[in-house]
N, C-alpha and C positions, 0 to 999 in steps of 0.2 A: 829243670830247676827253678825253684820259685824267686818271683822278684824281691821275696821278704826273706831270705834265708837269715835264719837265726831272730826272727821276729813274729815268728806264726802263733803264736799263744797271744802276743799284743794284740796281732791283727785279727784273730779270733774274738777276741774280746771286745775289740772295734766293732766287731761287723756284728754282732751280738747286741750290742748297746745301739748300735748307730740303727740299727735295723727294728729296733723297738721305736725309736726315737721317730725315724719316719714313718712306721705305722701311727703313730700318736698325730704327725703332720697329718698325714693323711685325712686320719677322723675328724681331726681340727679345720680343716680346708673345707671338708662338708657344711661344719657348723660355720663356718666363715662366710658360707654364699648366703648364709640365713641371717647373720648379721654381721654386715661390710664392716662395721664402724668399732667393733668391740675390741678395745683397746687390752684386755687382758687375754683374749683369743690370739688376737696381734705379735702381742709380746711373747705368748707359748711359743708358736707356730717361730717368731724370731729367733727363739731361744734355741728349738731343736735343730736350723741350720747353723746356727752359730758353733752348738755342742759336735755338732758332724764334721764340719769344717775345721774345727780344734784337733780332733783326733786324726783327720786325713792329715793334717799339717804335719801331726808329730810323724805319722807314717810316711810323709814326705810324697803323699798322692796330692801333687799340686794340681791336676784335672778335677778331681773333686774339690779340692778348695776351690779354686775359682770358680766352679758353678755354684758351691753353696756360698761362697764371698757375695756374688751378682745377687744370687736369691737374698739372702740379707739382706742386701743393698735395698732390696726392691721392698721389704717387711720393714724396714728401719723407714721410708718414705710412707707406707700406708700409715704408719704409728705415728709418725710426726703428720697426717693427713697432708701431704703435699703431693701426695699421690691419692688417686681416687682408685678402689677396685673395682674394677669390669669385667665381665666376661674375657675380653679379648685379654686382660693380664692373668685371670684364671687359669685360663690357658696355658698360658706361658707357664705360671707355677706349675701347673700340672707336666707340664712335660718335663720342668727339670726334673721333679721329681720321679718320672719315668726313669729319666737317663741317670739318676742317681741309684737308681735300682738297678741299672746294667752296669755301672759302674762296681755295682758292691759284686754281682756277679762272677766279674774278672777277678776282683779280688778273694773271692772265696776259691779261685785254683790259682790263688797264688801270683797272678797277671797282674800287671799294672794295666788300668783300665785307658783306652782312647782318650783322648778329649771330646767333651761335649760337640756337639755338631756346631759349626760357623754361624748357621741359621738363629739356633736357640740363644747362643750368647750375644748375637747381636740383638735378638726380640729383646732379651735380658736389657742391654745397652740402650736401647729407641726408650723403653719403659722407664728408666732410671733417670734419661734425660728429658721425660716427660713430655 
């Protein structure tokens, strides 16, 4: 039985839209490596995570909400220039996108995904703290 009984259509729409957004985020992350201070690019990536978080919240997928929220917070600090993009930070962000894709795979099967690994969550919190 699906964890999303009665919401299959909403879940399918979310996965389509969120998958496209995450693909765009991946492309923009490649660009961000070349232009780490590009405000428009930072804003676009922030909005991608924000939109995915919103859809996940509507579906009550708190594990996905938590990871997107932390990643969104990183991008908010990058946008405000209170945090600088580094190779280590980019690795944390790329790890988050991989885990989000893993969560999508659970959702595609109608199952609630597990939480992100504690080490990844801690890396986000450490980066946010500066």
